[in-house]
Backbone bond lengths (Angstrom), bond angles and torsions (degrees), N, CA, C in turn:
res aa  C-N    CA-C-N  psi(-1)  N-CA   C-N-CA  omega(-1)  CA-C   N-CA-C  phi
1 X - - - 1.437 - - 1.535 108.26 -
2 X 1.314 117.28 121.89 1.462 119.36 177.47 1.544 111.67 -71.66
3 X 1.332 115.94 148.36 1.442 120.84 178.59 1.522 108.73 -74.25
4 X 1.332 115.11 132.59 1.478 120.36 -179.96 1.512 108.14 -118.05
5 X 1.334 116.34 120.11 1.468 121.43 179.38 1.515 108.51 -120.17
6 X 1.348 114.72 146.14 1.442 121.32 178.31 1.514 109.33 -141.34
7 X 1.329 118.19 137.62 1.460 123.53 177.43 1.504 108.47 -134.74
8 X 1.333 116.73 131.55 1.454 121.01 176.68 1.514 110.68 -160.56
9 X 1.321 116.17 165.83 1.481 122.38 175.81 1.536 106.62 -100.66
10 X 1.345 116.38 127.48 1.457 119.25 -178.34 1.521 111.86 -84.09
11 X 1.311 117.07 -177.90 1.482 121.83 -174.69 1.527 111.54 -66.64
12 X 1.318 118.80 -17.84 1.469 122.05 178.10 1.525 110.26 -97.25
13 X 1.322 116.44 16.49 1.467 124.48 178.13 1.551 111.65 60.95
14 X 1.346 114.79 36.72 1.473 120.30 176.14 1.516 110.50 -108.03
15 X 1.298 116.09 141.53 1.446 121.48 176.40 1.523 109.35 -71.53
16 X 1.313 116.06 128.78 1.465 121.20 176.17 1.509 107.19 -119.98
17 X 1.327 115.52 123.70 1.473 121.30 178.12 1.514 107.78 -126.25
18 X 1.319 117.34 128.24 1.456 121.54 177.20 1.521 109.13 -124.82
19 X 1.335 115.64 151.56 1.446 121.64 176.71 1.514 107.35 -144.64
20 X 1.327 116.32 125.68 1.444 122.71 177.89 1.537 107.14 -118.03
21 X 1.326 115.62 121.34 1.467 120.08 -176.38 1.521 108.41 -149.06
22 X 1.325 114.25 159.87 1.470 120.18 174.69 1.533 109.43 -69.32
23 X 1.316 117.49 155.45 1.450 122.07 -178.06 1.536 111.33 -55.25
24 X 1.311 117.02 -41.31 1.479 117.97 -178.41 1.494 113.75 -69.35
25 X 1.338 117.70 -10.71 1.451 121.12 178.28 1.538 112.21 -100.98
26 X 1.317 117.82 9.96 1.452 121.32 -177.20 1.498 115.22 -84.05
27 X 1.333 119.49 -1.94 1.449 121.84 -179.04 1.512 112.46 -74.37
28 X 1.292 119.94 -16.60 1.458 123.00 178.77 1.518 109.02 -78.68
29 X 1.331 117.23 110.21 1.459 123.16 -175.16 1.531 111.82 -92.31
30 X 1.314 118.56 2.39 1.446 120.74 -176.40 1.519 113.27 -59.71
31 X 1.334 117.17 -34.03 1.445 120.69 178.59 1.536 110.48 -64.68
32 X 1.322 117.20 -44.85 1.458 121.47 179.25 1.535 111.04 -64.02
33 X 1.311 115.66 -43.51 1.466 120.28 179.02 1.521 111.06 -61.96
34 X 1.279 117.89 -44.50 1.484 121.94 179.57 1.544 109.95 -62.68
35 X 1.342 116.17 -42.45 1.441 119.37 -179.26 1.533 111.59 -59.67
36 X 1.336 116.82 -52.65 1.472 120.08 -177.16 1.513 111.88 -66.86
37 X 1.329 118.02 -33.10 1.474 120.13 -178.89 1.523 111.10 -73.15
38 X 1.314 119.61 -23.25 1.446 121.39 179.11 1.522 113.23 -79.06
39 X 1.322 116.68 -14.50 1.470 121.07 -177.95 1.536 110.34 -85.84
40 X 1.313 115.63 150.65 1.456 120.53 173.06 1.517 108.91 -77.11
41 X 1.335 117.24 168.92 1.461 119.42 178.22 1.529 111.55 -59.18
42 X 1.324 116.05 -42.82 1.475 120.55 179.81 1.538 110.83 -61.97
43 X 1.331 117.16 -40.80 1.471 120.04 179.95 1.529 109.87 -67.51
44 X 1.300 118.36 -36.65 1.474 121.81 178.28 1.523 110.54 -64.50
45 X 1.340 115.51 -46.79 1.465 119.01 179.24 1.517 111.57 -62.32
46 X 1.315 116.61 -41.01 1.478 120.43 177.78 1.525 110.55 -62.01
47 X 1.327 117.14 -43.98 1.472 119.88 180.00 1.512 111.74 -65.79
48 X 1.321 117.94 -39.18 1.442 120.54 179.56 1.529 110.33 -66.13
49 X 1.335 116.93 -42.00 1.451 120.30 179.34 1.521 111.38 -63.30
50 X 1.343 116.06 -39.65 1.475 120.42 176.98 1.534 110.45 -60.07
51 X 1.343 117.03 -39.09 1.472 120.28 177.28 1.494 112.14 -67.51
52 X 1.319 116.80 -37.81 1.485 120.71 178.11 1.523 108.42 -63.04
53 X 1.327 117.99 -47.25 1.471 121.16 179.44 1.514 111.02 -62.46
54 X 1.319 117.44 -43.15 1.466 121.40 178.63 1.520 111.10 -58.80
55 X 1.345 117.30 -47.48 1.445 121.51 -179.24 1.511 110.72 -63.48
56 X 1.333 117.58 -39.51 1.468 121.40 179.24 1.515 110.61 -63.86
57 X 1.352 116.73 -42.92 1.454 119.42 178.50 1.523 111.81 -67.15
58 X 1.345 116.73 -35.93 1.470 119.93 -179.83 1.519 111.14 -65.36
59 X 1.332 117.87 -22.27 1.457 121.39 175.90 1.513 111.65 -86.39
60 X 1.365 116.60 2.68 1.438 120.45 179.50 1.526 114.28 79.04
61 X 1.323 116.04 20.41 1.466 120.71 -177.43 1.497 109.83 -104.19
62 X 1.324 116.15 159.20 1.468 122.84 -178.18 1.545 109.36 -83.48
63 X 1.343 118.06 120.49 1.460 120.35 -179.64 1.524 114.48 -62.33
64 X 1.318 117.91 -17.72 1.474 118.96 177.67 1.552 111.63 -70.02
65 X 1.340 115.76 -12.45 1.457 119.35 175.39 1.523 112.75 -73.38
66 X 1.319 116.51 -21.27 1.462 121.59 -175.85 1.506 111.94 -68.17
67 X 1.305 115.72 131.77 1.442 122.67 177.53 1.509 108.38 -145.20
68 X 1.314 116.59 152.86 1.456 119.66 172.76 1.516 108.38 -73.44
69 X 1.313 116.68 137.76 1.441 120.09 179.52 1.522 108.32 -72.87
70 X 1.313 115.53 134.19 1.463 120.93 178.15 1.500 109.90 -119.09
71 X 1.311 114.87 137.91 1.451 120.91 176.07 1.522 106.53 -114.36
72 X 1.293 115.48 129.02 1.478 120.09 -180.00 1.525 107.89 -114.44
73 X 1.316 114.40 129.65 1.450 120.79 178.24 1.496 108.33 -130.31
74 X 1.299 115.06 154.50 1.449 122.01 176.56 1.506 106.56 -115.87
75 X 1.317 117.22 113.77 1.459 121.06 -179.63 1.546 108.82 -105.77
76 X 1.301 116.45 132.32 1.468 121.20 177.16 1.524 108.86 -126.48
77 X 1.295 114.35 141.49 1.473 120.10 176.61 1.538 107.78 -73.21
78 X 1.312 114.58 135.63 1.461 119.13 179.18 1.538 110.11 -74.26
79 X 1.290 113.46 139.72 1.466 118.75 175.52 1.540 106.82 -81.71
80 X 1.344 114.68 125.02 1.486 117.94 178.57 1.486 112.62 -87.15
């Protein structure tokens, strides 16, 4: 089966990249690397958050439970 790749901009001005290949041809990661490198930092963060929400829903959990972890510390200057 020949590898079939397609790249285009959709109606929402988003880059869409698809790759169809046989399982034995999946070891080439260049397609994945190119995809992630073409995205801005904001687009990467959005995509990663969408994956987090998807995984949370797939486990049967409520996505509204998701929060960014916050660490709170109290720093005080030492008296010399």
